[in-house]
DRENPA-3360 file (N, C-alpha, C; in nm, 2 decimals, always signed):
BEGIN
1 = MEFGIIDQ = +15.15/+7.29/+8.35/+15.22/+7.21/+8.29/+15.14/+7.29/+8.19 ~ +15.26/+7.31/+8.05/+15.27/+7.34/+7.92/+15.10/+7.28/+7.83 ~ +15.03/+7.39/+7.80/+15.00/+7.24/+7.70/+15.06/+7.17/+7.60 ~ +15.15/+7.24/+7.53/+15.23/+7.17/+7.44/+15.27/+7.09/+7.45 ~ +15.30/+7.02/+7.60/+15.36/+6.93/+7.63/+15.26/+6.80/+7.61 ~ +15.12/+6.90/+7.69/+15.05/+6.75/+7.71/+15.02/+6.71/+7.58 ~ +15.01/+6.85/+7.47/+14.98/+6.77/+7.32/+15.04/+6.66/+7.25 ~ +15.13/+6.69/+7.27/+15.24/+6.57/+7.29/+15.23/+6.46/+7.27;
9 = VLAENIDL = +15.22/+6.44/+7.48/+15.21/+6.32/+7.53/+15.14/+6.22/+7.45 ~ +14.99/+6.31/+7.44/+14.88/+6.26/+7.41/+14.90/+6.25/+7.26 ~ +14.98/+6.28/+7.21/+15.04/+6.20/+7.08/+15.07/+6.11/+7.06 ~ +15.18/+6.11/+7.15/+15.30/+5.99/+7.15/+15.13/+5.87/+7.20 ~ +15.04/+5.90/+7.29/+15.00/+5.75/+7.33/+14.89/+5.71/+7.21 ~ +14.85/+5.79/+7.15/+14.77/+5.78/+7.09/+14.87/+5.71/+6.93 ~ +14.95/+5.76/+6.96/+15.07/+5.58/+6.85/+15.06/+5.50/+6.89 ~ +15.09/+5.48/+7.01/+15.11/+5.43/+7.09/+15.01/+5.31/+7.15;
17 = LDRATSGI = +14.91/+5.35/+7.10/+14.74/+5.26/+7.17/+14.74/+5.18/+7.01 ~ +14.75/+5.33/+6.89/+14.74/+5.24/+6.75/+14.83/+5.09/+6.69 ~ +15.02/+5.15/+6.79/+15.05/+5.08/+6.75/+14.99/+4.88/+6.86 ~ +15.01/+4.92/+6.96/+14.95/+4.82/+7.07/+14.84/+4.76/+7.00 ~ +14.71/+4.81/+6.93/+14.61/+4.75/+6.87/+14.63/+4.65/+6.78 ~ +14.74/+4.75/+6.70/+14.77/+4.64/+6.56/+14.81/+4.56/+6.59 ~ +14.92/+4.51/+6.63/+14.96/+4.41/+6.72/+14.92/+4.29/+6.80 ~ +14.77/+4.31/+6.87/+14.70/+4.24/+6.91/+14.62/+4.18/+6.85;
25 = RQCLPAYE = +14.59/+4.29/+6.74/+14.48/+4.21/+6.62/+14.51/+4.08/+6.53 ~ +14.66/+4.16/+6.53/+14.77/+4.03/+6.48/+14.79/+3.89/+6.52 ~ +14.75/+3.91/+6.64/+14.79/+3.80/+6.75/+14.65/+3.73/+6.76 ~ +14.54/+3.83/+6.73/+14.43/+3.67/+6.71/+14.38/+3.58/+6.63 ~ +14.41/+3.58/+6.53/+14.45/+3.47/+6.43/+14.45/+3.35/+6.49 ~ +14.61/+3.36/+6.58/+14.69/+3.22/+6.62/+14.67/+3.23/+6.74 ~ +14.60/+3.29/+6.80/+14.52/+3.22/+6.95/+14.38/+3.14/+6.91 ~ +14.34/+3.22/+6.80/+14.17/+3.09/+6.78/+14.29/+3.00/+6.71;
33 = KRCAELIH = +14.36/+2.99/+6.58/+14.42/+2.90/+6.57/+14.43/+2.78/+6.66 ~ +14.56/+2.84/+6.77/+14.65/+2.77/+6.86/+14.42/+2.71/+6.95 ~ +14.35/+2.78/+6.97/+14.25/+2.71/+7.07/+14.16/+2.62/+6.97 ~ +14.18/+2.63/+6.87/+14.09/+2.49/+6.78/+14.21/+2.39/+6.76 ~ +14.36/+2.39/+6.84/+14.48/+2.28/+6.82/+14.40/+2.19/+6.95 ~ +14.38/+2.26/+7.02/+14.38/+2.22/+7.18/+14.21/+2.12/+7.16 ~ +14.13/+2.21/+7.13/+14.03/+2.09/+7.14/+14.02/+2.01/+7.08 ~ +14.11/+2.05/+6.97/+14.13/+1.87/+6.83/+14.20/+1.76/+6.96;
41 = DIATRHSF = +14.28/+1.83/+6.99/+14.40/+1.76/+7.06/+14.32/+1.68/+7.22 ~ +14.20/+1.75/+7.24/+14.11/+1.69/+7.38/+14.01/+1.62/+7.34 ~ +13.97/+1.62/+7.20/+13.90/+1.55/+7.15/+13.95/+1.45/+7.10 ~ +14.14/+1.45/+7.09/+14.17/+1.34/+7.05/+14.25/+1.21/+7.18 ~ +14.18/+1.27/+7.28/+14.30/+1.20/+7.37/+14.21/+1.09/+7.45 ~ +14.28/+0.96/+7.50/+14.22/+0.86/+7.52/+14.10/+0.90/+7.73 ~ +14.12/+0.94/+7.76/+14.06/+0.99/+7.84/+14.09/+1.16/+7.90 ~ +13.99/+1.15/+8.06/+13.96/+1.28/+8.06/+14.14/+1.37/+8.12;
49 = AESEEDFD = +14.17/+1.25/+8.20/+14.28/+1.25/+8.32/+14.41/+1.33/+8.17 ~ +14.40/+1.25/+8.06/+14.51/+1.29/+8.00/+14.47/+1.45/+7.93 ~ +14.37/+1.49/+7.89/+14.37/+1.63/+7.84/+14.39/+1.79/+7.93 ~ +14.42/+1.69/+8.11/+14.44/+1.80/+8.17/+14.49/+1.98/+8.11 ~ +14.62/+1.88/+8.06/+14.70/+2.02/+8.02/+14.70/+2.08/+7.92 ~ +14.56/+2.01/+7.82/+14.53/+2.09/+7.72/+14.38/+2.20/+7.77 ~ +14.39/+2.14/+7.87/+14.30/+2.24/+7.93/+14.32/+2.35/+8.02 ~ +14.48/+2.30/+8.11/+14.49/+2.45/+8.20/+14.60/+2.56/+8.07;
57 = KLLEIQGR = +14.63/+2.51/+7.94/+14.63/+2.59/+7.85/+14.55/+2.63/+7.79 ~ +14.39/+2.59/+7.78/+14.23/+2.66/+7.69/+14.30/+2.79/+7.84 ~ +14.28/+2.79/+7.93/+14.23/+2.87/+8.02/+14.31/+2.89/+8.13 ~ +14.44/+2.99/+8.01/+14.56/+3.03/+8.04/+14.51/+3.18/+7.94 ~ +14.51/+3.10/+7.80/+14.41/+3.17/+7.63/+14.29/+3.27/+7.69 ~ +14.25/+3.16/+7.76/+14.06/+3.25/+7.79/+14.09/+3.38/+7.85 ~ +14.22/+3.36/+7.99/+14.21/+3.49/+8.07/+14.29/+3.60/+7.99 ~ +14.36/+3.58/+7.89/+14.39/+3.70/+7.83/+14.32/+3.76/+7.79;
65 = LATLLFKY = +14.23/+3.66/+7.75/+14.08/+3.73/+7.63/+14.00/+3.79/+7.73 ~ +14.00/+3.70/+7.86/+13.88/+3.76/+7.93/+13.93/+3.92/+7.94 ~ +14.05/+3.95/+7.90/+14.15/+4.06/+7.98/+14.07/+4.15/+7.87 ~ +14.15/+4.13/+7.77/+14.09/+4.19/+7.66/+13.98/+4.21/+7.62 ~ +13.81/+4.17/+7.64/+13.75/+4.20/+7.63/+13.69/+4.20/+7.73 ~ +13.71/+4.19/+7.86/+13.65/+4.25/+7.96/+13.69/+4.40/+8.03 ~ +13.80/+4.39/+8.05/+13.87/+4.52/+8.12/+13.87/+4.60/+8.05 ~ +13.96/+4.59/+7.94/+14.02/+4.68/+7.79/+13.84/+4.65/+7.68;
73 = RFEIGDKL = +13.80/+4.61/+7.72/+13.67/+4.64/+7.60/+13.73/+4.65/+7.41 ~ +13.82/+4.50/+7.40/+13.86/+4.52/+7.23/+13.79/+4.47/+7.23 ~ +13.71/+4.46/+7.08/+13.69/+4.32/+6.97/+13.80/+4.25/+7.04 ~ +13.72/+4.12/+7.03/+13.81/+4.01/+6.99/+13.75/+3.93/+6.81 ~ +13.58/+3.93/+6.83/+13.54/+3.89/+6.65/+13.53/+3.82/+6.77 ~ +13.41/+3.74/+6.72/+13.31/+3.71/+6.75/+13.31/+3.56/+6.76 ~ +13.42/+3.52/+6.73/+13.45/+3.33/+6.78/+13.47/+3.31/+6.89 ~ +13.64/+3.43/+6.91/+13.65/+3.40/+7.05/+13.61/+3.44/+7.16;
81 = EILTREFD = +13.50/+3.53/+7.13/+13.48/+3.58/+7.18/+13.39/+3.45/+7.28 ~ +13.32/+3.36/+7.19/+13.21/+3.31/+7.22/+13.34/+3.22/+7.33 ~ +13.44/+3.18/+7.25/+13.49/+3.07/+7.38/+13.54/+3.14/+7.50 ~ +13.58/+3.28/+7.49/+13.55/+3.31/+7.66/+13.44/+3.31/+7.72 ~ +13.37/+3.32/+7.69/+13.23/+3.32/+7.76/+13.19/+3.22/+7.82 ~ +13.20/+3.08/+7.72/+13.17/+2.97/+7.70/+13.28/+2.94/+7.79 ~ +13.39/+2.92/+7.83/+13.52/+2.90/+7.91/+13.53/+3.03/+8.08 ~ +13.45/+3.05/+8.09/+13.47/+3.14/+8.25/+13.48/+3.07/+8.32;
89 = RLYDPYIR = +13.51/+2.94/+8.39/+13.48/+2.85/+8.41/+13.56/+2.72/+8.39 ~ +13.62/+2.76/+8.31/+13.75/+2.64/+8.30/+13.83/+2.55/+8.41 ~ +13.79/+2.64/+8.50/+13.92/+2.59/+8.63/+13.88/+2.47/+8.67 ~ +13.66/+2.46/+8.65/+13.61/+2.35/+8.72/+13.60/+2.27/+8.68 ~ +13.63/+2.15/+8.75/+13.69/+1.99/+8.71/+13.54/+1.93/+8.65 ~ +13.48/+1.97/+8.67/+13.29/+1.94/+8.63/+13.27/+2.04/+8.50 ~ +13.31/+2.13/+8.46/+13.31/+2.17/+8.34/+13.40/+2.17/+8.24 ~ +13.52/+2.12/+8.30/+13.62/+2.04/+8.21/+13.58/+1.94/+8.19;
97 = EYWYKKFK = +13.53/+1.87/+8.26/+13.45/+1.74/+8.19/+13.34/+1.74/+8.14 ~ +13.24/+1.82/+8.16/+13.13/+1.83/+8.01/+13.20/+1.90/+7.87 ~ +13.32/+1.96/+7.92/+13.38/+1.98/+7.81/+13.46/+1.93/+7.68 ~ +13.53/+1.85/+7.74/+13.56/+1.67/+7.70/+13.44/+1.62/+7.65 ~ +13.31/+1.56/+7.70/+13.22/+1.51/+7.68/+13.18/+1.50/+7.55 ~ +13.18/+1.68/+7.54/+13.15/+1.77/+7.38/+13.21/+1.70/+7.26 ~ +13.37/+1.77/+7.35/+13.46/+1.77/+7.23/+13.44/+1.63/+7.18 ~ +13.44/+1.51/+7.31/+13.49/+1.35/+7.24/+13.34/+1.34/+7.16;
105 = AGAAWPEL = +13.24/+1.43/+7.11/+13.08/+1.38/+7.06/+13.13/+1.44/+6.96 ~ +13.20/+1.55/+6.93/+13.26/+1.56/+6.75/+13.22/+1.75/+6.78 ~ +13.15/+1.83/+6.86/+13.19/+1.91/+6.88/+13.30/+1.98/+6.83 ~ +13.32/+2.07/+6.79/+13.50/+2.12/+6.71/+13.47/+2.31/+6.82 ~ +13.43/+2.38/+6.86/+13.42/+2.46/+6.98/+13.30/+2.49/+6.99 ~ +13.30/+2.58/+7.14/+13.20/+2.64/+7.22/+13.08/+2.74/+7.08 ~ +12.96/+2.67/+7.17/+12.89/+2.79/+7.08/+12.77/+2.83/+7.20 ~ +12.72/+2.97/+7.22/+12.69/+2.99/+7.26/+12.52/+2.95/+7.27;
113 = PATT = +12.42/+2.91/+7.42/+12.28/+2.85/+7.37/+12.25/+2.99/+7.31 ~ +12.10/+2.90/+7.23/+11.97/+2.96/+7.10/+11.91/+3.02/+7.21 ~ +11.92/+3.16/+7.18/+11.81/+3.24/+7.24/+11.66/+3.27/+7.24 ~ +11.59/+3.28/+7.28/+11.45/+3.23/+7.25/+11.34/+3.36/+7.24;
% end
């Protein structure tokens, strides 16, 4: 293949990457806001069972964020990274119950444990 064609393909892909990166960055604040809304909704539920749908939505968001963070090494910001790491087992009912209790007790966002 001629170098001129390879150079053109690379230039087009760089442009595509730039547009995709910009688009993803524009979506992240909305994802952060949606997670905060879901956490608030969970905290206001009268029972753990009522929060299952909210946890399902958080798990779906966590999966997308995990793909960005771990597969593509995309910088998603500290707050969303903490959420992504802390919710990595949110499919587990015991983990969901743990977070339900934390949110009912007033936690507004997951925090990583302090390191010593």
